[in-house]
N, C-alpha and C positions, 0 to 999 in steps of 0.2 A: 504494500500500500504506500501511497505518497505520504509525506509529512502532513499531519493533521491533528486536531484536537479530538480525543475520544469523548471525554466528558470532564466536567470540573471535579475537583476533589474538595472535600470539606475536612478541615483539621480542627479538632476540639481538644483543648488542653487546660489543665488545672495544676497549680503549683503552690508550694510553700517555700518561702525564702527566709532563712534564719540568719540575721546579722549578729554573729556571736560577739564580736568586738570590732574595734576600728580597723583591724587587719584581716580578720577571717570571717567568711560567710559560707553557709551551706544551702544549696538549692535543690529541691526535689520536684519533678514534674511527671505527671501522667498524661497520656494523650491517646485519643482514639481517632484515627484517620480513615477515610473511606472514599472510594471512587464512586461517583453518582452515576453508575451505569449497570444495567442488568445484563448487557452483552459481554462485558469484560470485567468480571467481579474481581475486586481487590480491596482489602482493608488491612489495618494493622493496629496493634495496641502496643504502646511503648512506655517505658519507665526510664527516666534519666535522673541520676544523682550526681551533683557537681559540687566540688569544693573550690573556693576562691580565696587566694591569699594575696592581699595587697601589701607589697613590700616597699613601694615607693609611692609618691604622691599620685603619679599618673600611670603606674604600671602594676599589673597583677598577674599572677600565675593561676591557671585553672587546671583541674584534673578531675576525673570521675569515671563513671561507667554508664553505658546506655544498653538497654535490652529491648528487644522487639519480637513480637509474634506476628507474622505476616501471612496473609493468604495471597500468594503471588498469582495463582490461577485457580481454576476449579479443582485441579488435581495436585497442585504443588503448594505446600506450606513450608515456611521457614521459621527458624528461631535464631536470633542474632545476639551475640555478646560483643560489646564494643568498648573496650577501655580507651581512654583518650587523655591527652595532656596538651595544654596550650599556653599562650601568652597574649595578653591584651594591653594595648597602649591607648590612652584616652585623654581628652581634654578635661578641664575643670567643670564639674556639674553645677558650680555656683553661678555660672553664666546662663543666659537664656537659651543657648544652643550647646550642643555637644557632638563631638566626632570621636569615633573609636575604631580600632582595628584589632580583630581577634584572629590569630593564626593557631591552628590546631592539628595535631597528628593523631590518627586513629588506627587501631588494629581491629579489623572486622572479621569475626569468626562466625560463619554462617553454617547452620545445620539444617538440612532439608528432609522433608518427609520421605524422600526416596532413599534415605539411609546414606547419603553422601554429604560431604562438607567441604567448605572452601575457606581459606584464610587470605584476606586481602589487606592492603595498607593504603591509607588515604590521607592526603594533606588538604586542608580546606582553609580558605581565607575569607573573612567577612568584614566589610567596611560599612560602618553604620553612621548615620547622621540624623540628629533629632533637634527639634526646636519647640519650646513651650509657647503655645498660642495665647495663653491668658495670664501667665505669671512671669515675673522678671528673672526667675531662676529655674533650672531643671530640678533643683533640690526641693522645691516646694512639695510637701506631702499631702496637701489638701486641695481638692478641686483643681488639680493641675491637668490640663489637656495638652498632649504632646503629639505633634506631627512627626513621623519618622520614616526612614527608608533605609534599606541596605542592599548591597550587592555582594554575592557570595560565589566563589569559584572553587571547584573541586578538582583535585589532581590525584589520580589513582596509580598505584605502583604494583607491579607483579601481576598475579592472576586476578581477573575481575570476578567479583562475586556475581551470582545470577539473581537478578531481581527485576520486577516489572518497571520500576522507576529508578534507573541507575543515573544519578544526578551528574550534570555537567556544570550548570549555573543556576542561580536563583536571583530573582529581583523582587523586592517587596516594598510596598507602600502601605502605611497604616496609621491608625490613631490609637493612642494609649491615654487612659484617664485614671488618675489617682484620686479616689474618693477621700481617703485620709491616710494616716501613716501605716495602716494595716492592709487596706483593700485596694485593688486596682484591676482594671480590665483592659484588653486591647482587641482591636479588630483590624484585619489587613487583607490585602490581595497580593498573591504571589504569582509571578510567571516563572515556571520551572522548566528549564531545558533538560531533558533526560532522554535516555534511550532504553528500550526494552531488550534486555539480553537474555530473558527467559525463553522468548520466542514460542510460547505456547499460550493460547491456541495460535495457529499459523495466521489467522485473520488479523490478529492484532499488529499494529505497526511495529517494525523492528528497527527503523532508522531514527535519526535525530528528530525529536518532536517536542512541542511546547505544550505544557499543561497549565491550565488556570486553577489556582488553589485559593479557596476562601478560608482564612484562619482566624479563630477567635480564642481567647483564653481569659482566665481569671487567676489572680495570684493573691495569696495572703502572706504578709510580711511580719516577721517577729523581730523586734528590736529596731533600733534606729538605723537608717541608711548610712552608708559610708560616704 
């Protein structure tokens, strides 16, 4: 088939962020994502646990583990364990706007229902920009509305894991709203450049394709932000 959109995806996520002290934070997220198509079924449930250590004013290290149960096709399911480590550089959130760059290295261990498995390596880089629309600082924790966007590129090494959406690039535009120091929500639209390297069923596109993703989430924050 030629490059085309099959159907949009909907990503739903909920998280708890714990700001332990001025240097260390722990973030946990659960997500359920699905392709809105009866012809090409796909869905996944993920859990991500991330530690963040801020060692300089504008620099922090990240590390953690991601797990996912995915239905790649009607006949193929997968389970992934993905440890990762990264580094983020960012501007001062005390200003009305913020820019950051996160670089991360991942080890992807994929276990398939057909009793085989694959280990892959991936480097990803995400550049983020945000601006508060109604407050003088990104640090405001009450009634703060933020317009944000990011661009993310993926670089794979060694053997490619087999999945319906093998990412190449992501582009996101969204809004985030902080009700108070504890609760926040976000809503955004993503264009996801990916390829299907499962190739089952054969009717599904297997070349480079772009998918529309609608993503929303809610987060509960414990402790003061850094």
